[in-house]
N, C-alpha and C positions, 0 to 999 in steps of 0.2 A: 735764607736762600743765600747765593752770591748774586749781588747786584750787576745783571746783565750790561748795565751801564759803564760801571767801573772795570769791568772785565773787557770790554772792548777797548775802553781807554787804555788803559794799561798795555792793552796787546796790540796798542798801534792799527786797531782795523779801520779806525776812523780817523780824520786829521782834530777835530775840534770837539768840543763840549756839545755843541748843538747836534752834528750828525750823529753824536752819539747818543743822546738823546733819542733820537726819531730811531733807528734803528733798535736800540734797547727798547723803548715803549713796543713797537710794533712786536719783538720775538716775546715781550711778556706778555701781552695780550694774548698771542699764538701758543703760548705756554699753558697759560692761566686756562685758556677753554680747553685745552687739549687732555689736562689733567684728570684723572682717573677714567681714561680711556684707553682701549688698547689700538696702539696708534701704530700705521705704518708709512715711514718715511722714505721717498724715493729720490736718490739725487742722480741728476742725470748729464751733469758736465762732465766734461774730462779734461784731460793732461796725457801727454805721451807718458806713456810707463818708465823711460827713462831718466825722466826727472821725478827722483823720489823727493824731493825736498819740496815740490810744489802741486798743490790740491786747488782745484776751483774754489772761489769765492761762496756760491751755493753750497757746495760740498760742507765747506768752513760751517757755517751756518747752521746746517742740517744736523752735524757733530753735536753740537751748542744745543740743540734742542733735545736732540737723543741722551745728552748728558744730563741737562734738566729732568727729563721723565721718567729716566729709568729703564727697568725690567720690562715694564709694559709697552716697550718702545722699540721697535725694529726698524734697522735704517738698510736697506739695498743701496748699493752705486751699481745703477742700472748699464753706466758705460761699459761695466765689467760681464757684464752678460751678453751670451751671443743670442742675439733676438733676431731672427730673420725678417725683412721687409714683409708688409703688407699686400698678401696677393692679388686685394683689389676685387674681393669676390661679393663685394656690396654693389656692384656693378657690371658684375661679366655679362659674356655674349648671352646666356639662358638667364637673366636678371638679377635677384638679389640672394645669396644662397648663403650669407654672413651669417653665423652664429646657429646654423639649422643645429638640430641632433645627431644629424650623420657626422658631424663636425669635432664630435666631443672627442678628446684627447682619452684615448684609450689605455690609461694607467691607473691604476688606483693609487698609488703614491704620489703619483704628479697632480691628479685630478681628484680627490677623494671625493668631494660634492659633486663631481660629474659636470658641474657649471661650467669649465673650461671648454669652449665650444670656438676653435678658430682653426681655420684648414690649414695654416700656417704651421702651426703647432701639429696638426694629424699628418702633414706631408713632411713635416723635415724632425727628426729623430733627436737632433743635437740642439733644438730650438728649446730654450729657456725661458720664456713669457711664464710656463707655470710656478717658474718659484717666485712670480710676482701675486699671480693670481690666488694661488695658494694659502697666500696670508692675505689676502685684501678682503676672500671671503670672510675670511675672522675677526676682522678687525671693526674698529668703530670709527675709524677716522684714515685718511691717506691725503699726508701733503707731499706735492712734487717740488722739489728744488730746482729751480732752472736758470740758466747763464742765457742774457737775453743777445743774440749774435744778429748783427743785419736788421733790428726792428722787430726779430719774430726768437722765438724760443729757438734751442740749439736743434742740432739734430737727430741726437741721440733722444731727445722728450718727443721729437715729433714723430719718431717711428715708432714710439712706446705707445704714444695716444692713438696713431692708428692703429694698430695691433689690436687694442681692447672695443675697436668699433662694433664688435660682437656685444657688449654688454648694453651698448643702447639698441642696436638693431632687434634684440632681442625682445625686446617690449614694445618697441615702435612698428616695423614692419610685421615682424613674427607674432605680435599680439601675447605674448607669454608674459609672465610676472616680469616685473623688473626688482633684479635680484640684488640691488646694490641703492635701493631706495632708502634704506636706514643708515647709510654709509656716509660721511660728512667727508668732502673733498676740498682742499685749498692749493693753493700754487704762492712761492716765493719765488721771485725773480730780481737776479742780480744782474745790473748790465752796468755801461761803461758810460755811455752818454746820449741816447736815442730811445724811446720811443718803447719804455718800460709800463707805463702805466695802460698803454692801448693791449700790450700784451697779455696784459692783467685781465682787463676786461673779456678780452676775448677768452681766455681760458675758462674764465668763472663759467661765460656760456655756454660753451663746448660741457662742461661738468653738468652744465643743466640741462642740456640735450640728452647727455649721457643716462641722467637719471639719479645722481649723487644729490645727496642734500650739500648746500652751498652756502656756509656761513661767512660774513664777513672778516670774520674775528682769523681764519687760517688763507687769507690772500692778500698780501700785498706786495711792493717793488720798491728797490732801492736803487738808483744811481749815484755812482760814483760824482757825478758833474749833470748839469742840467743844459751844459753847452752842445747841442748838437753837433758844432763844427769846430769843438775841442779835440781835435788830432794829434795833438801835441806829442813827443817823444816822453816827453815829462809828466804829463796825464798819467799816462798809463804805466810809466815806471813808478810811480808814487800810488797808485793803487795796489799793484803786484806787491811792492816794499810793506806794505800797512798790512797787506795781509797775511804776507810770511810770516811776520811778527806772530800773527794769530796761531800760526803751523805750528812754528815751535815749542808752543805753549801745549798744545793737546798732546 
């Protein structure tokens, strides 16, 4: 297997060997843990579609993982899907109706297991959350790749995780089976200068609430700098340039 440390250094993704060792070692741990499993990778960061040569850093890492794992791994760019916002049925006027049987998506192709129960999917025919759930129910592990913006996960990820509330609600409020108890979940967060480790801790707890198995090997954070006050143009340009070099090699 190609050493990720060398790949990252040659591509210019990181500025020095110490940083490459940090990223490479974490990627290798994640990849080794996922080998032999059916894996779903969900990239949630975004760029304007007109910038054809620009791709999010977290998406690049997801692509690296997919390349290493091969055919047992599927990568979905969530930012390209039409996913409606959560309707808030978990706390509506009549109480909690999130994930009830009546909300099951009535389409055998989109919902072959019958487990996709989301009113926003039910009420919006063009909603594409099913593209994720259909694979999720068949996989052994799911890893979310996110960008950290203003100290939290990006808006695409947040919309997605809110839309998956019915997975948690089904076995907590509704007292049915936890249908994801045997699926592992993790998060890889990439940020510029602030709060990444807090994001990781929070989202791992979210996955535990949801009912996923949450091994440490699948969750980690990397920031370009640890200086939260570094808002220099040079810092941002250096981060972009280094990752652009990786994009050109993929």
